[in-house]
C-alpha positions in Angstrom: 26.4 6.4 12.7 23.6 8.6 13.9 23.5 10.5 10.6 23.0 7.2 8.7 20.1 6.2 11.1 18.5 9.6 10.6 18.7 9.3 6.9 17.1 5.8 7.0 14.3 7.1 9.3 13.7 10.1 6.9 13.4 7.8 3.9 11.0 5.5 5.8 8.9 8.5 7.0 8.7 9.8 3.4 7.6 6.3 2.2 4.9 6.2 4.8 3.7 9.7 4.1 3.5 8.8 0.4 1.6 5.6 1.1 -1.0 7.6 3.1 -1.4 10.1 0.3 -1.8 7.2 -2.1 -4.6 5.8 0.1 -6.4 9.1 0.2 -6.2 9.4 -3.6 -7.4 5.8 -4.0 -10.5 6.4 -1.8 -11.4 9.8 -3.4 -10.9 8.8 -7.1 -12.6 5.4 -6.7 -15.5 6.9 -4.9 -16.1 9.3 -7.8 -15.8 6.4 -10.3 -18.3 4.4 -8.4 -20.7 7.3 -8.2 -20.3 7.8 -12.0 -21.0 4.1 -12.5 -24.1 4.2 -10.2 -25.4 7.3 -12.0 -25.4 5.4 -15.3 -26.9 2.2 -13.9 -30.2 3.2 -12.4 -31.6 1.4 -9.4 -31.0 -1.4 -8.4 -27.6 -1.5 -10.0 -26.5 -4.6 -12.1 -23.1 -5.6 -10.8 -22.4 -7.7 -13.9 -21.0 -4.5 -15.6 -19.0 -3.1 -12.7 -16.2 -1.4 -14.6 -14.8 0.5 -11.6 -13.8 -2.9 -10.3 -10.8 -3.0 -12.7 -9.5 0.3 -11.3 -10.1 -0.8 -7.7 -8.3 -4.1 -8.3 -5.3 -2.8 -10.2 -4.7 0.3 -8.1 -5.4 -1.8 -5.0 -2.5 -4.1 -5.8 -0.2 -1.1 -6.1 -1.5 0.4 -2.9 -1.0 -2.9 -1.1 2.6 -3.1 -2.3 3.2 0.5 -1.2 2.0 -0.2 2.3 3.8 -3.4 2.5 7.0 -1.7 1.5 6.4 1.1 4.1 5.1 -0.8 7.0 6.2 -4.4 6.4 9.2 -6.1 7.8 12.3 -5.5 5.8 14.4 -8.3 4.4 17.5 -7.0 6.2 15.7 -7.3 9.6 14.6 -10.8 8.8 18.2 -11.7 7.8 19.6 -10.2 10.9 17.3 -12.3 13.1 18.2 -15.4 11.2 21.9 -14.6 11.6 21.5 -14.1 15.3 19.7 -17.5 15.6 22.4 -19.3 13.7 25.1 -17.5 15.6 23.5 -18.7 18.9 23.5 -22.3 17.7 27.2 -22.4 16.8 
């Protein structure tokens, strides 16, 4: 039983480490893209042509899903709690 728990914990630890690496990449790459955009805009920038927003939005959805998968509550845990509630009522 312990070996199974250790395996689950290692999988979760890897997911969380990957999510943190993804966040670092997201911040670095999007900062560079925004700086490139600002360089071409002049001052003050016109936000009606903010093309890095597409990357921020799309990648942000994937990043959110990665963190939700790593840190969010698992379906199995929710089902277990519901089972315990129902078991207590019977």
